[in-house]
MIRONU-849247 format. One record per atom (N, C-alpha, C): residue in one letter; x negated, y, z. Coordinates in steps of 0.001 Angstrom, whole numbers, padded with zeros to 6 digits, always signed. Last residue first. Example, Ala and Ser with C-alpha at 12.3 -4.5 7.8 and 13.67 -1.06 7.14 Angstrom:
# MIRONU-849247
s-012850-002250+007080;s-013670-001060+007140;s-012900+000030+007870;a-013190-005690+007800;a-012300-004500+007800;a-013200-003300+007800;
***
This chain:
# MIRONU-849247
n+000079-026768+009504;n+001241-027653+009304;n+001267-028258+007918;q-001984-024973+009559;q-002159-026219+010294;q-001042-027237+010040;l-001049-022784+008212;l-002134-023541+007596;l-002322-024902+008278;w+000767-021804+010112;w+001266-022347+008831;w+000202-023211+008150;d-000992-020849+012029;d-000086-021950+012365;d+000422-022624+011096;n-002123-018747+010535;n-002959-019869+010972;n-002121-021081+011366;r+000104-017074+010223;r-000581-017634+009050;r-001395-018854+009437;a+000598-016454+012898;a+001615-017166+012123;a+000994-017805+010881;a-001771-015072+013540;a-001413-016289+014275;a-000401-017118+013494;v-001556-012910+011765;v-002690-013831+011659;v-002362-015147+012352;a+000778-011748+012792;a+000749-012216+011410;a-000396-013207+011196;d+000016-011009+015339;d+001041-012039+015191;d+001072-012591+013771;d-001953-009082+014602;d-002268-010223+015468;d-001263-011346+015298;p-000693-007110+013000;p-001674-008025+012422;p-001969-009246+013282;f+002018-005753+012524;f+001571-006484+013704;f+000542-007525+013263;d+002773-004805+010129;d+002517-003802+011160;d+001937-004427+012418;s+001464-006423+007211;s+002201-006479+008476;s+001791-005343+009382;f+001507-007787+003975;f+001268-006606+004797;f+002092-006739+006073;l+000094-010788+002664;l+001220-010040+003209;l+000720-008853+004012;a-000604-013150+000019;a-001005-012196+001054;a+000230-011452+001522;d+000540-014964-001683;d-000893-015078-001438;d-001394-014161-000326;v+003584-016889-001587;v+002854-015620-001642;v+001408-015821-001193;g+005206-019208-001577;g+004043-019157-002441;g+003258-017871-002457;a+007181-019839+000165;a+007613-019360-001158;a+006436-019090-002085;d+005741-020349+002441;d+006346-021495+001747;d+006792-021107+000338;l+005302-017694+003097;l+004174-018505+002653;l+004661-019770+001956;f+007901-016991+003842;f+007277-016346+002690;f+006067-017119+002191;a+008296-018703+006039;a+009205-018768+004892;a+008585-018126+003654;a+006282-017877+007782;a+006259-019241+007247;a+007143-019356+006006;i+007226-015300+008388;i+005989-015458+007622;i+005899-016853+007031;e+009550-015976+009844;e+009633-015171+008625;e+008392-015364+007766;a+008540-017386+012015;a+009425-018066+011066;a+009515-017297+009745;h+007046-015314+013184;h+006394-016568+012789;h+007242-017295+011752;m+008909-013417+013846;m+008060-013153+012694;m+007289-014393+012267;d+011765-013212+015086;d+010869-014357+014931;d+010000-014166+013690;g+012077-009917+016604;g+012585-011153+016055;g+011490-012201+015912;h+012242-007674+019280;h+011400-008380+018324;h+012024-009699+017909;a+014532-004891+019356;a+013954-006107+019932;a+013185-006856+018849;n+015829-002896+018017;n+014409-002687+018289;n+013744-003869+018987;p+018484-003680+017836;p+017727-003482+016590;p+016230-003306+016802;d+019798-006252+019698;d+019090-004982+019840;d+018241-004757+018587;t+020807-008803+019475;t+021462-007740+018701;t+020781-006383+018824;g+018793-011831+019079;g+019687-010927+019775;g+020200-009826+018860;r+016420-011932+016708;r+016718-012487+018027;r+017561-011474+018774;r+016294-012737+013163;r+016483-011838+014302;r+016732-012624+015586;f+016213-014245+010922;f+014974-014180+011694;f+015116-013303+012938;n+018614-014018+009639;n+018238-015353+010115;n+016921-015370+010867;t+018762-011353+008761;t+019500-011755+009967;t+019073-013112+010504;a+015559-009932+007948;a+016796-010604+007548;a+017450-011185+008803;m+014260-007026+009700;m+014265-008436+009331;m+015605-008867+008750;f+014261-004581+010828;f+013494-004716+009594;f+013523-006139+009046;q+015619-004808+013199;q+016228-003995+012158;q+015507-004110+010825;n+013925-006327+014907;n+015084-006937+014260;n+015591-006134+013068;e+010404-005840+014518;e+011694-005388+015046;e+012860-005942+014217;e+008106-006620+013168;e+008722-007555+014110;e+010101-007124+014584;r+007563-006488+009643;r+007628-005795+010940;r+008437-006655+011896;l+006032-006703+006662;l+006559-007536+007736;l+006410-006804+009057;t+007040-005174+003692;t+006162-005110+004834;t+006821-005917+005938;y+005244-006743+000951;y+005317-005730+002006;y+006759-005627+002471;i+003150-009336-000459;i+004443-008731-000150;i+004306-007685+000952;v+001215-010212-003218;v+001183-009742-001833;v+002489-009011-001559;v+000112-012578-005534;v+001258-011845-005002;v+001042-011494-003536;h-001914-012744-008538;h-001600-013125-007170;h-000529-012177-006632;l-001377-013483-011972;l-001374-012499-010899;l-001163-013177-009552;g-001013-015025-014213;g-002373-014852-013722;g-002502-013844-012606;a+001522-015624-014928;a+000881-014531-015659;a-000553-014291-015209;r+002179-017520-013065;r+002031-017954-014460;r+001330-016894-015305;h+002406-015838-010837;h+001330-016819-010903;h+001109-017313-012331;a+004743-014368-011548;a+003458-013708-011348;a+002303-014694-011486;n+006710-016355-011677;n+006444-015504-012846;n+005067-014852-012745;d+006592-017325-009034;d+006239-018198-010151;d+005910-017386-011402;v+007482-015037-007698;v+006144-015557-007430;v+005696-016471-008564;l+010122-014698-008820;l+009085-013681-008965;l+007683-014258-008759;d+012366-016236-008643;d+011308-016755-009506;d+010141-015775-009641;s+013298-016280-005111;s+013471-015884-006510;s+012350-016500-007337;p+014181-018729-002655;p+013213-017825-003279;p+013579-017507-004724;t+017525-018619-001269;t+016417-019348-001882;t+015461-018376-002564;t+018019-015993+001189;t+018519-017096+000360;t+017313-017835-000221;t+018265-014524+004425;t+017526-014829+003209;t+018155-016023+002495;a+021240-012756+005491;a+020224-013798+005655;a+019491-014029+004334;g+023374-011085+005199;g+022078-010472+005452;g+020964-011471+005665;t+025931-011912+004507;t+025418-012275+005825;t+024111-011571+006180;a+026510-010771+001983;a+027573-010918+002979;a+027014-011124+004383;p+024231-010781+000405;p+024869-009499+000712;p+025940-009590+001788;d+021397-012553+001281;d+022818-012716+000978;d+023532-011418+001342;r+018288-011359+000021;r+019240-011524+001123;r+020655-011692+000604;p+015449-012981-001536;p+016618-012083-001546;p+017554-012388-000386;l+012324-013200-001281;l+013404-013909-000587;l+014606-012976-000513;v+011268-011362-003157;v+010799-012751-003113;v+011822-013640-002422;l+012398-008945-002757;l+012389-009438-004139;l+011925-010884-004208;d+011948-008382-000132;d+013303-008802-000491;d+013401-009245-001947;k+009336-007420-000024;k+009588-008803+000385;k+010982-009296-000038;s+008240-005701-002921;s+008983-005669-001666;s+009389-007094-001315;p+005229-006911-004573;p+006659-006639-004476;p+007146-006436-003050;g+002551-006540-006112;g+002873-006262-004714;g+004341-005923-004545;a+000324-008493-008014;a+001639-007864-007941;a+001987-007712-006467;w-003072-008129-009096;w-002083-008527-008095;w-000768-007820-008376;d-004469-007100-011173;d-004821-008447-010733;d-003811-009027-009746;a-003782-005140-014159;a-003873-005369-012713;a-004154-006833-012429;y-003491-005008-016883;y-004287-003960-016246;y-004497-004197-014749;r-002143-007248-017700;r-003090-006652-018647;r-003942-005564-018011;a-000281-007943-015820;a-001557-008658-015798;a-002574-008089-016778;i+001952-006479-016563;i+001174-006040-015402;i-000213-006663-015435;r+002784-008141-018660;r+002327-006772-018949;r+001509-006209-017789;r+003555-010421-017306;r+002465-010506-018282;r+001921-009127-018610;m+005673-009376-015817;m+004461-009805-015131;m+003289-009939-016099;g+007519-008890-017893;g+007028-007796-017071;g+005742-008162-016356;e+007996-011491-018789;e+007340-010543-019678;e+006770-009367-018891;p+009293-012531-016443;p+008061-013134-016969;p+007293-012182-017888;t+010224-009651-014357;t+010505-010714-015320;t+009213-011379-015785;t+009614-007443-012877;t+009639-008731-012180;t+009897-009903-013110;m+009865-005100-014274;m+008507-005562-013999;m+008475-006936-013348;d+012500-004398-014361;d+011857-004845-015605;d+010517-005522-015330;a+012804-003431-011766;a+013407-004715-012120;a+012795-005270-013402;y+011623-000932-011959;y+010920-001978-011216;y+011505-003354-011532;t+012020+000192-015391;t+012418+000117-013990;t+011563-000931-013278;t+011503+002306-018158;t+011014+001180-017367;t+011472+001280-015911;p+012172+004450-019827;p+013246+003713-019150;p+012793+002570-018266;d+010574+007621-019527;d+010438+006221-019923;d+011483+005394-019161;g+010268+010246-018854;g+011484+009863-019558;g+011455+008439-020065;a+008133+010850-017298;a+007897+010828-018740;a+009144+010492-019545;a+009133+010573-014747;a+008696+011899-015177;a+008516+011979-016684;v+009506+007793-014720;v+010664+008691-014620;v+010295+010068-015150;k+006848+006969-014803;k+007728+006631-015916;k+008974+007511-015914;d+005916+007906-012372;d+005316+008421-013606;d+006183+008117-014811;a+007456+006493-010521;a+007626+007943-010641;a+007037+008481-011927;p+009094+003452-011406;p+007850+004175-011112;p+007986+005667-011406;a+012468+003096-010092;a+011503+003042-011174;a+010234+003775-010777;g+014984+001200-008263;g+014414+002407-008838;g+013376+002134-009899;s+014109-001357-005821;s+015049-000633-006689;s+014330+000561-007296;s+012012-002482-004512;s+013212-003311-004691;s+014273-002640-005542;d+008826-001811-006127;d+009886-001544-005160;d+011114-002389-005479;i+005692-002976-006417;i+006996-003075-007072;i+008074-002885-006011;l+002285-002235-007168;l+003377-002298-006207;l+004708-002250-006943;q-000309-003791-008602;q+000884-003050-008978;q+001967-003273-007920;e-003691-003572-007810;e-002388-004154-007426;e-001258-003230-007848;l-007004-004511-008810;l-005897-003560-008792;l-004595-004286-008487;p-010476-004950-007988;p-009118-005497-008166;p-008044-004428-007975;l-012957-003026-009791;l-012349-003462-008536;l-010933-003976-008773;d-014073-001952-011991;d-013782-003377-012060;d-013182-003905-010759;t-012971+001277-013175;t-013592+000408-012183;t-013219-001034-012454;m-011774+002647-015262;m-012746+003351-014424;m-013539+002425-013521;h-009762+001383-016515;h-010848+001867-017372;h-011964+002531-016566;d-008047+000945-014452;d-008560-000234-015129;d-009704+000120-016074;l-007194+003506-013889;l-008209+002909-013027;l-008816+001656-013648;q-005214+003754-015886;q-006389+004624-015893;q-007515+003992-015081;q-003427+001871-014954;q-004013+001691-016279;q-005258+002557-016430;l-002826+003138-012562;l-003505+001849-012518;l-004122+001519-013877;n-001529+005396-013527;n-002823+005592-012864;n-003550+004265-012665;g+000779+004280-014760;g-000229+004982-015540;g-001554+005123-014836;i+002403+003194-012697;i+001756+002337-013684;i+000573+003038-014341;e+002891+003510-009111;e+002939+004008-010483;e+002146+003080-011398;f+002326+002452-006719;f+003679+002213-007208;f+003837+002721-008637;s-000899+000935-006258;s-000071+002080-006633;s+001322+001604-007015;q-004078-000042-004811;q-002641-000179-005035;q-002014+001105-005561;i-006941-001998-004816;i-006422-000650-005055;i-004965-000757-005502;l-008657-003840-002747;l-007414-003993-003494;l-006774-002618-003636;v-011710-005467-002105;v-010972-004209-002245;v-009739-004487-003080;k-014160-007068-001711;k-012883-007264-001021;k-012152-005920-000937;d-015723-007699-004872;d-015630-006972-003614;d-014226-007087-003034;r-015653-008791-007347;r-015746-009727-006221;r-015671-009032-004877;p-015752-006731-009124;p-014477-007439-008987;p-014478-008450-007843;s-017591-004023-007570;s-017559-005309-008260;s-016185-005953-008119;d-018013-001848-005963;d-017952-001611-007408;d-017826-002886-008230;y-018790-000414-003070;y-017688-001186-003641;y-017596-000895-005138;g-020625+001190-001730;g-021053-000094-002277;g-019965-000968-002843;f-019920+003697-001003;f-020017+002717+000076;f-020274+001301-000442;k-019807+004952-003471;k-020780+005425-002489;k-020989+004409-001378;t-017563+003693-004567;t-018887+003404-005108;t-019981+003806-004122;l-015539+004909-003040;l-015746+003460-002976;l-017142+003093-003467;t-015878+007556-003921;t-016087+007214-002516;t-016321+005719-002348;r-015252+007355-006654;r-016564+007850-006226;r-016867+007433-004786;v-012606+006475-006502;v-013619+005593-007083;v-015017+006041-006668;m-011451+008771-005282;m-011347+007455-004653;m-012427+006520-005180;p-011975+010863-007084;p-012633+010860-005765;p-012524+009521-005054;e-010382+009789-009334;e-011822+010029-009418;e-012498+010080-008052;e-007676+009604-008394;e-008417+008434-008855;e-009924+008651-008817;p-006235+011882-007680;p-006834+011062-006622;p-007782+009980-007120;s-006233+015256-008731;s-006185+013859-009146;s-006887+012960-008130;l-005214+017892-008318;l-005896+017136-007266;l-005808+015638-007556;g-003610+019573-009889;g-005055+019611-010046;g-005847+018875-008992;i-000967+019158-009736;i-001479+020325-009003;i-003011+020350-009001;s-000509+016844-011135;s+000157+018064-011605;s-000344+019318-010904;d-001796+014885-009668;d-002363+015291-010957;d-001801+016645-011384;f+000074+014680-007604;f-001236+015263-007316;f-001970+015651-008599;y+002211+013487-009064;y+002370+014785-008418;y+001008+015426-008170;t+000998+011088-009817;t+001473+012017-010843;t+001651+013413-010265;p+000419+009850-007291;p-000658+010306-008173;p-000205+011267-009267;h+001637+009178-004695;h+002129+010259-005557;h+001067+010757-006546;k-001150+007625-003261;k+000218+008093-003069;k+000519+009257-004010;t-003033+004814-003654;t-002909+006196-004115;t-001441+006598-004031;e-004187+002776-001107;e-003056+003063-002006;e-003063+004538-002378;p-006776+000409-000392;p-006313+001800-000491;p-005147+001935-001472;a-007632-001990+001357;a-006571-001924+000352;a-006041-000495+000261;v-010483-003794+002194;v-009855-002473+002207;v-008848-002428+001062;g-011727-006493+004282;g-011203-005913+003058;g-010566-004546+003276;i-014675-007407+005759;i-013350-006836+006018;i-012879-006119+004761;t-016572-010076+006556;t-016301-009173+005452;t-014857-008706+005595;r-018183-010281+009800;r-017097-010600+008860;r-017105-009623+007686;g-019880-009502+011759;g-020373-010478+010810;g-019329-010937+009814;t-019218-007525+013588;t-018513-008802+013663;t-019098-009890+012775;k-020916-005335+013040;k-020679-005766+014417;k-020138-007188+014488;r-020791-005002+010306;r-022085-005264+010932;r-021908-005834+012340;e-018047-004493+010084;e-018632-005661+009418;e-019976-006014+010037;e-017837-002103+011439;e-017202-003286+012024;e-017715-004560+011367;a-019201-000434+009626;a-019716-000602+010988;a-019136-001853+011642;r-017518-000603+007396;r-018896-001087+007292;r-019498-001316+008678;v-015192+000568+008509;v-015182-000807+008019;v-016600-001363+007953;l-016081+003204+009064;l-015637+002324+010147;l-015689+000862+009713;r-016521+004048+006458;r-017652+004005+007385;r-017317+003098+008581;l-013928+004009+005501;l-014895+003061+004950;l-016122+002953+005844;v-012889+006112+007053;v-012309+004766+007152;v-013316+003742+006646;q-014413+008240+006157;q-014524+007831+007560;q-013945+006434+007779;a-013533+008406+003503;a-014933+008077+003781;a-015107+007617+005224;f-010914+009229+003905;f-011156+007903+003348;f-012594+007472+003628;s-010609+010863+007128;s-010841+010874+005684;s-011040+009437+005210;p-008072+010731+009684;p-009368+010359+009120;p-009420+010557+007608;i-006824+012909+011980;i-006518+012374+010657;i-007844+012001+009999;k-007535+011945+015438;k-007573+012830+014277;k-007058+012121+013025;y-005718+011131+018418;y-006513+010742+017258;y-006412+011754+016128;l-004094+011921+020544;l-005439+011428+020830;l-006330+011308+019600;g-001449+012610+020136;g-002392+013672+020439;g-003822+013228+020652;d+000007+009663+021401;d+000186+010916+020663;d-000861+011932+021102;y-000066+007420+022881;y-001294+007743+022149;y-001153+009021+021324;a+002422+007056+023843;a+001374+007293+024839;a+000061+007704+024176;t+003951+006260+021755;t+003880+007704+021995;t+002858+008048+023081;n+004101+003531+021756;n+003031+004151+020965;n+002908+005649+021215;a+006375+002929+023141;a+005099+002718+023816;a+003955+003394+023068;p+008477+003291+021310;p+008205+004336+022303;p+006862+004159+023007;r+009320+002554+018524;r+008092+002128+019196;r+007685+003164+020244;v+011757+003712+017860;v+011570+002279+017639;v+010395+001761+018447;q+011455+006368+018445;q+012628+005679+018993;q+012480+004163+018881;p+009106+007074+017032;p+009107+007070+018504;p+010310+006360+019108;l+007593+006576+014478;l+008880+005980+014848;l+009017+005926+016375;r+005115+007835+014332;r+006127+008166+013319;r+007520+007676+013713;e+003091+009233+016822;e+003879+008089+016408;e+005004+008521+015455;k+000522+011491+015626;k+001541+011065+016583;k+002372+009942+015975;a-002732+013036+015394;a-001691+012123+014931;a-000681+011849+016041;r-003627+016487+015401;r-003699+015155+015985;r-002497+014334+015529;l-005693+019013+013790;l-004421+018384+014139;l-004663+017027+014790;t-008129+019751+012924;t-007669+020377+014170;t-006339+019795+014632;e-008455+018553+010501;e-009153+017953+011642;e-008781+018606+012970;l-007201+020242+008758;l-006495+019027+009169;l-007160+018387+010378;e-009254+022122+008421;e-008021+022515+009117;e-007260+021284+009593;a-011089+020586+006994;a-011481+021153+008293;a-010248+021571+009091;f-009682+020119+004656;f-009928+019002+005566;f-010318+019515+006953;t-007161+022662+004176;t-008491+022101+003966;t-008669+020936+004931;f-003768+022385+003139;f-004753+022489+004213;f-006114+022033+003698;d-001946+021732+001263;d-001972+023146+001655;d-002974+023407+002785;e-001918+019026+000976;e-002563+019798-000089;e-002585+021297+000182;t-000374+018068+003115;t-001838+017997+003179;t-002513+018892+002156;f+002338+020094+004238;f+001781+019157+003264;f+000252+019225+003249;w+005259+020392+006200;w+003861+020776+006004;w+003184+019692+005171;g+008578+020811+004849;g+007630+020445+005890;g+006268+021042+005636;t+011140+019473+002941;t+010675+020650+003677;t+009746+020204+004797;i+011681+018178-000286;i+011221+017922+001071;i+010741+019226+001692;k+013444+016688-002850;k+013138+017965-002205;k+012854+017717-000727;q+012230+014359-005188;q+012894+014571-003902;q+012468+015899-003296;g+010709+013957-007473;g+012141+014164-007626;g+012901+014400-006346;d+008089+013795-006475;d+008696+012648-007162;d+010219+012747-007183;i+008806+016441-004513;i+007806+015387-004689;i+008498+014168-005294;t+009244+019753-004198;t+009864+018595-004833;t+008763+017605-005164;k+009110+021562-001078;k+008548+021115-002351;k+009389+019979-002909;t+009028+024192+001198;t+009862+023173+000557;t+009269+022850-000813;t+006921+024721+004118;t+007492+025085+002828;t+008373+023950+002315;k+004631+025994+006435;k+005842+025193+006236;k+006538+025672+004977;r+002663+027801+006854;r+002407+026779+005828;r+003641+025900+005570;d+003204+029422+008962;d+003539+029945+007632;d+003243+028949+006517;a+002205+027984+011131;a+003656+028112+010966;a+004029+028557+009555;f-000379+027639+011892;f+000010+027037+010624;f+001507+027165+010349;e-000661+028776+014347;e-001492+029329+013283;e-001142+028757+011904;p+000894+027234+016034;p+001451+028484+015505;p+000626+029074+014366;h+001329+023980+016121;h+000214+024889+015845;h+000756+026184+015238;d+003304+022134+016259;d+002909+022766+017523;d+001764+023750+017348;a+003522+021005+013801;a+004580+021944+014192;a+004248+022665+015492;v+001418+019163+013759;v+001278+020423+013028;v+002322+021448+013444;d+000910+016707+014910;d+001430+017769+015775;d+001382+019134+015098;t+002048+014147+012575;t+001030+014952+013263;t+001719+015990+014145;t+004135+012917+011340;t+003044+012054+011790;t+001902+012826+012434;g+006094+014616+010343;g+006483+013611+011320;g+005363+012773+011871;t+004684+016338+008571;t+005542+016874+009630;t+005796+015847+010725;i+003172+015859+006381;i+002614+015427+007670;i+003462+015901+008855;d+003455+014826+003203;d+004243+015532+004216;d+003812+015013+005589;n+002031+012907+001906;n+001405+014223+002010;n+002191+015136+002941;e+002190+009789+003721;e+002764+010810+002850;e+001940+012081+002952;h+000431+008259+005181;h+001406+007581+004334;h+002025+008535+003327;r-003009+009143+005114;r-001649+009452+005559;r-000699+008702+004639;a-006232+009680+005041;a-005339+008555+005265;a-004046+009030+005917;v-007508+011790+002401;v-007283+011460+003803;v-006233+010370+003908;l-009860+013106+000198;l-008813+012100+000387;l-008730+011736+001861;v-010365+016468-000526;v-010785+015347+000330;v-009616+014376+000464;g-009727+018814-001933;g-010011+017588-002657;g-010536+016430-001844;d-008915+021019-000517;d-010279+021022-001040;d-010700+019657-001576;k-006379+020315+000282;k-006539+021450-000628;k-007920+021465-001266;t-006348+016680+000325;t-006326+018000+000946;t-006500+019067-000132;s-004359+013896-000806;s-005456+014850-000949;s-005232+016109-000130;v-003893+010511+000396;v-003378+011769-000150;v-004526+012774-000109;l-003641+007020+000671;l-004492+008182+000408;l-003721+009342-000211;d-003432+004479+003122;d-002748+005252+002085;d-003496+006565+001914;p-005493+001876+003977;p-005360+003330+004075;p-004596+003898+002875;e-005252-001207+005385;e-004672-000410+004299;e-004667+001079+004633;i-007558-003939+005819;i-006783-002817+006351;i-006342-001948+005184;y-007714-007541+005733;y-007824-006237+005092;y-007164-005194+005998;d-007458-009510+007615;d-008423-009716+006541;d-008715-008418+005795;a-007215-009082+011126;a-006708-008752+009790;a-007814-008944+008759;g-008008-009571+013752;g-008270-010584+012740;g-007720-010296+011370;m-007929-007682+015663;m-006858-008671+015695;m-006995-009721+014596;s-009915-005973+014926;s-010160-006817+016100;s-009106-007908+016224;i-008584-004716+012794;i-009763-005536+012535;i-010023-006480+013696;a-006622-003334+014216;a-006226-004341+013225;a-007385-005277+012922;l-008248-001577+015692;l-007462-002592+016389;l-007043-003697+015421;r-009273+000030+013662;r-010196-000770+014474;r-009451-001888+015192;y-006897+001224+012769;y-007660+000355+011867;y-008598-000549+012665;g-006201+002672+015091;g-005309+001653+014555;g-006028+000692+013617;a-008378+004402+015316;a-008076+003481+016412;a-007171+002349+015931;l-008142+005891+013013;l-009285+004989+013144;l-009058+003979+014257;t-004783+005781+011760;t-005787+006359+012657;t-006953+005377+012726;h-002338+004962+010501;h-003407+005663+009786;h-004314+006461+010725;e+000114+005176+013155;e-000412+004678+011888;e-001498+005578+011306;p-000391+004719+016651;p+000084+005552+015541;p-000637+005179+014245;r-000375+001239+017623;r-000996+002556+017634;r-000379+003401+016528;y+001223-001046+017322;y+000553-000805+018599;y-000069+000588+018733;g+002222-001304+014846;g+003041-001850+015916;g+002501-001495+017288;p+000220-000385+013188;p+001200+000582+013698;p+002220+000005+014661;a-002626-000855+012512;a-001837-001730+013385;a-000719-000896+014003;g-003021+000089+009255;g-003758-000188+010489;g-003013-001227+011310;r-001266+000022+007176;r-001545+001332+007789;r-002325+001201+009098;h-001127-003298+007767;h-000374-002251+007077;h-000553-000921+007801;g-003576-005438+007427;g-003074-004547+008473;g-002446-003323+007835;i-002942-008314+005695;i-003379-006931+005552;i-002741-006104+006660;v-003980-011596+005371;v-003175-010682+006185;v-003771-009286+006070;q-003882-014080+002777;q-004531-012983+003468;q-003537-012124+004247;p-003921-017655+002613;p-003235-016377+002383;p-003789-015286+003303;t-006155-019746+001554;t-005915-019057+002826;t-005245-017728+002528;a-005873-020593-001098;a-005982-021585-000032;a-005699-020982+001344;v-003341-018962-003092;v-004684-019051-002529;v-004701-020017-001346;q-001273-020494-005531;q-001374-019831-004233;q-002769-020026-003661;q-002762-020370-008832;q-001985-021006-007777;q-002124-020201-006499;v-002471-018873-012103;v-003135-019075-010822;v-002192-019816-009882;p-003010-019000-015705;p-002166-019083-014499;p-003016-019278-013248;p-005253-016690-017355;p-004780-018044-017065;p-003910-018048-015818;k-004147-013670-018999;k-004926-014354-017974;k-004398-015767-017782;d-004503-012026-022141;d-003677-012792-021217;d-004557-013598-020263;t-005904-010671-024046;t-006231-010358-022659;t-005371-011136-021660;a-004916-011271-026474;a-006220-011841-026144;a-006590-011597-024691;t-001408-011804-025724;t-002515-011062-026305;t-003811-011743-025902;a+002079-012449-025922;a+000718-012930-025718;a-000303-012040-026415;t+004140-010016-026715;t+003912-010893-025568;t+002445-011259-025471;s+006050-007091-027636;s+004924-007997-027806;s+004723-008819-026543;t+008064-005292-027020;t+008466-006605-027491;t+007312-007583-027631;g+008364-003197-024065;g+008084-003451-025470;g+008440-004875-025826;v+007391-001121-021449;v+008508-001804-022088;v+008190-001995-023556;f+004857+000160-021095;f+005244-001016-020316;f+006346-001796-021019;p+002226+001094-023360;p+003581+001240-022820;p+003959-000003-022053;l-000569+001902-023966;l-000202+000800-023104;l+001185+001022-022509;t-000965+004168-025449;t-001229+002904-026115;t-000883+001695-025255;a-000319+006300-023777;a+000374+006181-025054;a+000203+004808-025666;g-001996+006005-021591;g-000556+005925-021386;g+000191+005701-022685;v-004440+006361-022946;v-004159+005114-022246;v-002657+004942-022052;l-004107+008995-023806;l-004203+007930-024794;l-003896+006585-024167;a-004111+010352-021371;a-002918+010420-022216;a-002920+009306-023242;v-006720+009741-020623;v-005601+009287-019798;v-004316+009291-020615;l-008061+011118-022600;l-008112+009666-022612;l-007020+009079-021749;s-007438+013733-021821;s-007014+013270-023140;s-007045+011752-023235;a-008627+013917-019332;a-007167+013966-019409;a-006678+013448-020752;s-011352+011530-019184;s-010759+012838-019391;s-009252+012755-019445;i-012671+009486-016633;i-012087+009664-017947;i-011339+010973-018018;i-015673+008495-015130;i-014557+009424-015093;i-013992+009541-016500;r-016564+005106-014345;r-016782+006372-015019;r-015533+007219-014907;p-018316+002256-013175;p-017216+003213-013015;p-017547+004526-013702;t-019565-000115-015447;t-019925+000961-014530;t-018767+001933-014397;m-018009-003356-015467;m-018418-002111-016110;m-018784-001087-015058;
***
């Protein structure tokens, strides 16, 4: 279908007529089961943050050069409605904004998805103002080598990210995927900065409008994916956290939790508006609470595949502190564990794609797995 903008009243209707929790099952829109893809995909999580500050053009370019099949720009809005690549609208820890006295009065406290946060927020800056800032490493204690790049890179707009992707495609002859995530869409809707419309417009401008295009639009919320299902034919991914509930459902007083979404019925409901399920990795390989080691795979991947959904997990990081104990090496939390073994275990469990902070090692591990 041709992408179109839907009104607030239609958004409300979509939310009202497509509840998540309910008793109905099979419908005419049920999808046929799928199997694990022949070549599981590697997504450069926020670029290549194992090597460069996250969400920078340099990080995305590096992820592409390392062989990532997709790159992931998280999207938040500026005051003037420009979508920019940041993991959060709070830019206190990922930019040098605190070093700019001209913006000292922009520091404030807000409640975002039920959490009170004090800092500087993208929606209080124009894009031109954000361009005067520079990115910095979010985890300097974990990745001190990345601090050498602090102050070098601007905050890119979504359009600039897509322009980079198209340029790299021409240079390399590869088709490079893009996996944009809308961050806090209910919050941004509440302040008049809805992210869905400008995201779809920007994607369309760069030629992304077909279900065959290598795009994967993500969200932890349900309602905006249901809205996007009426706006575009591009593939959609429902992110699923290991605990809690989607922010839009909490705001609406709806009892749906992420746990509800992992059941066979939950996956069938996701499949009515999305094409992929994106669970936290611990939902696929649960950890033993006593030892911290992974146990046998859950039934999540099977539930998703039976519902016609592919599965992408997040996030694979090499540092020990982010790994199950059976993949760690030594006791230093910042030392690198055995990500090859970790990735092999998840691919053995049937996942179709994975997000990684270290795209080079993830690609190598995937390729080794394909050879065995």
